[in-house]
C-alpha positions in Angstrom: 1.7 -36.3 -0.7 1.6 -38.6 2.4 -1.8 -39.5 3.7 -0.8 -38.2 7.2 0.1 -34.8 5.9 -3.0 -34.6 3.8 -5.1 -35.4 6.8 -3.3 -32.7 8.9 -3.7 -30.1 6.1 -7.4 -31.1 5.6 -8.1 -30.9 9.3 -6.4 -27.5 9.7 -8.1 -26.2 6.6 -11.6 -27.3 7.6 -11.3 -25.8 11.1 -9.9 -22.5 9.9 -12.4 -22.5 7.0 -15.5 -22.9 9.2 -14.3 -20.0 11.4 -12.8 -17.7 8.8 -15.4 -18.1 6.1 -18.1 -17.7 8.6 -16.6 -14.5 9.9 -15.7 -13.3 6.4 -19.2 -13.9 5.2 -20.6 -11.7 8.0 -18.1 -9.0 7.1 -18.9 -9.3 3.4 -22.6 -8.8 4.1 -21.7 -5.6 5.9 -20.1 -4.2 2.8 -23.4 -3.6 0.9 -25.0 -2.5 4.2 -22.4 0.2 4.6 -22.8 1.3 1.0 -26.4 2.4 1.8 -25.5 4.3 5.0 -22.1 5.7 4.2 -21.3 8.1 1.4 -18.6 7.0 -1.1 -16.3 9.6 0.6 -16.9 8.1 4.1 -16.6 4.6 2.7 -13.3 5.6 1.1 -11.9 7.1 4.4 -12.9 4.0 6.3 -11.2 1.8 3.7 -8.0 3.9 3.9 -8.0 3.6 7.7 -8.3 -0.2 7.6 -5.6 -0.3 4.9 -3.3 1.8 7.1 -3.5 -0.7 9.9 -1.7 -3.2 7.7 1.1 -0.8 7.2 1.6 0.4 10.8 1.1 -2.9 12.8 4.4 -4.6 11.5 6.4 -1.4 12.4 4.7 -0.9 15.8 5.3 -4.4 17.1 8.4 -5.2 14.8 6.4 -7.9 13.0 7.0 -10.0 16.1 3.8 -12.1 15.7 5.6 -13.9 12.8 8.3 -15.0 15.2 5.6 -15.8 17.8 4.0 -18.3 15.5 7.2 -19.8 14.2 8.9 -20.3 17.6 5.7 -21.4 19.4 5.8 -24.2 16.8 9.4 -25.1 17.8 9.5 -27.8 20.5 12.9 -26.5 21.8 11.4 -23.1 22.9 9.4 -22.6 26.1 5.9 -21.5 25.2 5.4 -19.0 28.0 8.7 -17.4 27.3 7.8 -17.1 23.6 4.6 -15.1 24.2 5.9 -13.0 27.1 9.0 -12.0 25.1 6.9 -11.2 22.1 4.7 -8.9 24.1 7.7 -7.3 25.8 9.3 -6.5 22.4 6.0 -4.9 21.2 5.3 -2.9 24.4 7.1 0.3 23.3 5.2 0.5 20.1 1.9 -0.2 21.8 2.6 2.6 24.3 3.3 5.0 21.4 0.0 4.0 19.8 -2.0 4.6 23.0 -0.3 8.0 23.6 -0.9 9.0 20.0 -4.6 8.1 20.2 -5.1 10.1 23.4 -3.2 13.2 22.1 -4.9 13.1 18.7 -8.4 12.8 20.4 -7.6 15.9 22.6 -6.8 17.9 19.5 -9.8 16.6 17.6 -7.8 14.6 15.1 -10.2 11.7 15.1 -8.9 9.8 12.1 -5.5 9.6 13.7 -6.9 8.7 17.1 -9.1 5.9 15.5 -6.2 4.5 13.4 -3.8 4.5 16.4 -6.3 2.6 18.7 -7.1 0.1 15.9 -3.4 -0.5 15.4 -2.7 -1.2 19.1 -5.6 -3.6 19.4 -4.8 -5.4 16.1 -1.1 -5.9 17.2 -2.2 -7.5 20.5 -4.7 -9.7 18.6 -2.1 -10.8 16.1 0.5 -11.7 18.8 -2.0 -13.7 20.9 -3.7 -15.4 18.0 -0.4 -16.4 16.3 0.8 -17.8 19.7 -2.3 -20.0 19.9 -2.0 -21.0 16.3 1.6 -22.0 16.9 0.4 -24.2 19.8 -1.9 -25.8 17.3 -5.0 -24.4 19.1 -6.6 -24.0 15.7 -10.2 -23.9 17.0 -9.5 -21.1 19.5 -7.6 -19.2 16.8 -10.5 -19.6 14.4 -13.2 -18.7 16.9 -11.5 -15.4 17.7 -12.3 -14.3 14.1 -15.9 -15.3 14.5 -16.2 -13.3 17.8 -14.7 -10.3 16.1 -17.1 -10.6 13.2 -20.2 -11.1 15.4 -19.4 -8.1 17.6 -18.7 -6.0 14.5 -21.9 -7.0 12.9 -24.1 -6.4 15.9 -22.5 -3.1 16.7 -22.8 -2.0 13.0 -26.5 -2.7 12.9 -27.0 -0.8 16.1 -24.7 2.1 15.5 -24.8 2.5 11.7 -28.3 1.3 10.8 -30.4 2.0 13.8 -28.7 5.1 15.3 -27.5 6.3 11.9 -24.2 7.5 13.3 -22.5 7.1 9.9 -18.7 7.1 10.0 -18.5 7.4 13.8 -20.8 4.4 14.1 -18.5 2.4 11.8 -15.4 3.4 13.8 -17.1 2.4 17.1 -18.3 -0.9 15.7 -14.9 -1.8 14.3 -13.3 -1.0 17.7 -15.9 -3.2 19.5 -15.1 -6.1 17.3 -11.3 -5.8 17.9 -11.8 -5.4 21.7 -14.1 -8.4 22.0 -11.6 -10.6 20.1 -8.7 -9.3 22.2 -10.5 -10.1 25.5 -11.3 -13.6 24.2 -7.7 -14.3 23.1 -6.4 -13.0 26.4 -8.6 -15.4 28.4 -8.0 -18.4 26.2 -4.2 -18.0 26.1 -4.1 -17.5 29.9 -1.3 -15.0 29.3 -2.3 -12.9 32.3 -1.4 -15.8 34.6 2.2 -15.9 33.6 3.0 -12.5 32.2 6.0 -11.7 34.4 9.5 -10.4 33.9 10.9 -13.8 34.7 9.3 -15.2 31.5 11.1 -12.6 29.3 14.2 -14.1 27.7 16.9 -11.9 26.1 18.1 -14.9 24.1 14.6 -15.4 22.7 14.4 -11.7 21.9 17.6 -11.9 19.9 16.4 -14.9 18.0 13.0 -13.4 17.4 14.4 -10.1 16.1 16.9 -11.8 13.8 14.0 -13.8 12.4 11.3 -11.1 12.1 13.2 -7.8 11.4 13.8 -8.8 7.7 10.0 -9.4 7.6 9.2 -5.8 8.5 10.1 -4.3 5.2 8.6 -7.4 3.6 5.3 -6.6 5.3 5.6 -3.0 4.1 6.2 -4.2 0.6 3.1 -6.3 0.6 1.2 -3.4 2.0 2.4 -1.3 -0.9 1.1 -3.8 -3.3 -2.2 -4.4 -1.4 -3.1 -0.8 -0.3 -0.9 2.0 -1.6 -3.3 2.4 -4.5 -6.0 3.5 -2.1 -3.9 6.5 -1.1 -2.9 7.4 -4.6 -6.5 7.1 -5.8 -7.6 9.3 -2.8 -5.0 11.9 -3.6 -5.5 12.0 -7.3 -9.1 11.1 -7.9 -10.7 11.9 -4.6 -12.2 9.9 -1.6 -15.3 9.1 -3.7 -13.2 7.1 -6.2 -11.4 5.4 -3.3 -14.8 4.3 -2.0 -15.8 2.8 -5.4 -12.4 1.1 -5.6 -13.0 -0.3 -2.1 -16.2 -1.9 -3.2 -14.6 -3.3 -6.3 -12.3 -5.2 -3.9 -15.2 -6.8 -2.0 -16.0 -9.5 -4.6 -12.3 -10.6 -4.9 -12.3 -10.7 -1.1 -14.4 -13.9 -1.4 -11.5 -15.6 -3.0 -9.1 -13.9 -0.6 -11.0 -15.5 2.3 -10.3 -19.0 0.9 -6.7 -18.0 0.2 -6.2 -16.9 3.8 -7.8 -20.1 5.1 -5.5 -22.3 3.1 -2.4 -20.2 3.7 -2.8 -20.4 7.5 -3.5 -24.1 7.4 -0.6 -24.8 5.0 1.8 -22.7 6.9 1.4 -24.9 9.9 1.6 -28.2 7.9 4.5 -26.9 5.8 6.8 -26.7 8.9 6.0 -30.4 9.7 6.5 -31.4 6.1 10.0 -29.9 6.0 11.1 -32.6 8.5 10.4 -35.2 5.8 13.4 -34.2 3.8 13.2 -37.0 1.2 9.5 -36.4 0.4 9.3 -32.6 1.0 9.9 -31.6 -2.6 7.2 -33.9 -4.0 4.7 -32.8 -1.3 5.2 -29.1 -1.8 4.9 -29.6 -5.6 1.7 -31.5 -5.4 0.1 -29.0 -3.0 1.1 -26.1 -5.3 -0.3 -27.8 -8.4 -3.6 -28.7 -6.7 -3.9 -25.3 -5.2 -3.4 -23.7 -8.6 -6.3 -25.7 -10.0 -8.7 -24.8 -7.2 -7.8 -21.2 -7.4 -8.4 -21.2 -11.1 -11.9 -22.7 -10.7 -12.7 -20.1 -8.1 -11.5 -17.3 -10.4 -13.6 -18.7 -13.3 -16.7 -18.8 -11.1 -16.4 -15.3 -9.8 -15.9 -14.0 -13.3 -19.3 -15.5 -14.2 -21.3 -13.7 -11.5 -19.0 -10.9 -10.2 -20.6 -8.0 -12.2 -24.1 -9.1 -11.2 -23.2 -9.3 -7.6 -21.9 -5.7 -7.6 -25.1 -4.4 -9.2 -27.4 -6.5 -7.0 -25.7 -6.0 -3.6 -24.5 -2.4 -3.6 -26.1 1.0 -3.9 -26.2 2.4 -7.4 -23.5 5.0 -6.5 -21.0 2.1 -6.5 -22.1 0.2 -9.6 -19.1 1.4 -11.7 -16.9 -0.7 -9.4 -17.4 -3.7 -11.7 -15.1 -2.2 -14.4 -11.9 -3.4 -12.7 -13.3 -6.4 -11.0 -11.9 -9.1 -13.4 -8.3 -7.8 -13.0 -8.6 -7.7 -9.2 -10.0 -11.2 -9.1 -7.0 -12.5 -11.1 -4.7 -10.5 -8.9 -5.9 -12.3 -5.8 -5.1 -15.6 -7.4 -1.5 -14.5 -8.3 -1.2 -13.1 -4.7 -2.3 -16.5 -3.4 0.2 -18.4 -5.5 3.0 -16.1 -4.4 2.0 -16.7 -0.8 2.0 -20.4 -1.3 5.6 -20.4 -2.6 6.5 -17.8 0.0 5.6 -20.2 2.9 8.9 -21.9 2.0 10.8 -18.8 3.2 9.2 -19.1 6.7 9.5 -22.9 6.8 13.2 -22.8 6.1 13.7 -19.5 8.1 15.1 -17.7 4.9 13.3 -14.4 5.5 15.7 -12.4 3.3 14.1 -14.1 0.3 10.7 -12.9 1.4 12.0 -9.4 1.6 13.7 -9.2 -1.8 10.8 -10.9 -3.6 8.4 -8.5 -2.0 10.6 -5.5 -2.7 10.7 -6.3 -6.4 6.9 -6.4 -6.6 6.3 -3.4 -4.5 8.7 -1.1 -6.4 7.0 -2.2 -9.7 3.6 -1.6 -8.2 4.2 1.9 -6.8 5.9 3.1 -10.0 3.0 1.7 -12.1 0.4 3.2 -9.7 1.9 6.7 -10.0 1.9 6.4 -13.8 -1.4 4.5 -14.4 -3.8 6.0 -11.9 -3.8 9.6 -13.1 -4.2 8.3 -16.7 -6.5 5.3 -16.4 -8.3 5.8 -13.0 -9.1 2.8 -10.8 -8.5 0.4 -13.7 -4.9 1.6 -13.7 -4.6 0.7 -10.0 -6.0 -2.8 -10.7 -3.5 -3.4 -13.5 -0.6 -2.1 -11.4 -1.6 -4.5 -8.6 -1.8 -7.5 -10.9 1.7 -6.8 -12.4 3.2 -6.2 -9.0 2.0 -9.6 -7.8 3.2 -11.3 -11.0 6.7 -9.9 -10.5 6.8 -11.2 -6.9 5.4 -14.6 -7.9 8.0 -15.1 -10.7 10.8 -13.9 -8.5 9.8 -16.5 -5.8 9.4 -19.3 -8.2 13.0 -18.7 -9.3 14.4 -17.9 -5.9 13.1 -20.9 -3.9 15.1 -23.3 -6.1 18.0 -22.7 -3.7 15.8 -24.2 -0.9 13.9 -27.0 -2.6 13.0 -28.3 -6.1 9.4 -27.8 -7.1 8.0 -29.7 -10.1 5.1 -27.8 -11.8 2.4 -29.5 -13.8 3.0 -27.4 -17.0 -0.1 -28.8 -18.8 -2.5 -27.7 -16.1 -0.7 -24.4 -15.8 -1.1 -23.7 -19.5 -4.7 -25.0 -19.7 -6.2 -23.1 -16.8 -4.2 -19.9 -17.5 -5.7 -20.0 -21.0 -9.2 -20.5 -19.7 -8.8 -17.5 -17.3 -7.6 -15.3 -20.2 -10.7 -16.2 -22.2 -12.9 -15.7 -19.2 -11.5 -12.2 -18.7 -12.0 -11.3 -22.3 -15.7 -12.4 -22.2 -16.2 -10.6 -18.9 -15.8 -7.3 -20.7 -18.0 -8.5 -23.6 -21.7 -7.5 -23.2 -24.7 -9.7 -23.9 -26.2 -13.1 -23.1 -23.9 -15.0 -25.4 -20.8 -13.8 -23.5 -22.4 -14.7 -20.2 -23.2 -18.2 -21.4 -19.6 -18.7 -22.7 -18.3 -17.7 -19.3 -20.7 -20.2 -17.6 -19.7 -23.0 -19.9 -16.0 -22.4 -19.3 -16.6 -22.5 -15.5 -18.7 -25.6 -15.7 -16.1 -27.3 -17.9 -13.4 -26.5 -15.4 -15.5 -27.8 -12.5 -16.1 -31.1 -14.3 -12.4 -31.5 -15.3 -11.2 -31.0 -11.8 -13.9 -33.0 -10.0 -11.6 -36.1 -9.7 -8.9 -34.1 -8.1 -11.3 -32.6 -5.5 -12.8 -36.0 -4.6 -9.3 -37.6 -4.3 -8.2 -35.0 -1.8 -11.4 -35.2 0.2 -11.1 -39.0 0.3 -7.6 -38.7 1.8 
């Protein structure tokens, strides 16, 4: 990989990491706090609401924020027209959300009112943040996440801990975080200064919709793999089980935070890399192989301490969450690898491939969820998630060959995959010897990958 591209990727990764990991750390620390002040049932409902946002936002705004980012990155498009057209396309959906929230509140349907208001604010946040990221305003983009997390944390302490408002306190705190982030992004983007009809382009709208409409079902498919299990668990096992499953996802969320950081940084660098046609294949291959190693080391580390973290951090009512932890941690890694390969669809504007690959995984996931969860409980949901991600990943590895040739380091793939399999086996083995074996495997992987880490940092 060229030194210039490595420096760009490293710069973007560091900036996004400082902001995202800082904000994710604050949100992660709230999870055990909520476990002491919310019942498993209330925790389960809050998790289902936040999961629902991921489903509704792409439909409400037609997934337009994906086009906002991609075309704000394109030098041939006027930046003001890009964001104004994006907001114009999303306006009908936002209006539906606001009216739904008001009507639901009048009739006392607070879960619907809360979800609708969250969806509207999240959609606006996504459009403005992706616009700024497309303009390479990475610091502003990252800081918006920190503002959201700080506002959420402060409001949670006041409303949930001090005032003991329970579920209502959580909802108000979540709303506060989104609102503060939205206000910040509005100010920094300066959108209010040029949000006029004259800056809305019908040509841009046509281009955007052609680009992002195929991504709407893709987003829905990813949601099915990420969150449909919450609904099925809630319907078949109860909200309490959904709450426990929500906690089991908190430790894998640590790896997800790093995944998201890299994905956002790499998505920006990937577009620039595609312009270097002779070197692109080698660069993409090297990034994938290195990414695989780092994810593997992260998985091995979490499998050493994951169970202890659940027991130490969360109320005893949630301690059974550790049982499906190993499968969910590995699932995050497979999801990250699928996302890494999937950036090629966005880079080369081949969004149909993103749809079909996600469809294959989501159909697999929903079928397995319906079969596994009633029989095996939350462990069945975890296994279904892992298999769904694997199907998507394998599909993409095969499908992107039509776009570019990737060369995989088969020795590293085999070695680290074998280590992860052994680590999972010993995760479910009780006793000190099993813990020490897991620790040795992790340390061995750290030592073997140290040169790679230092080489990348040096570049």
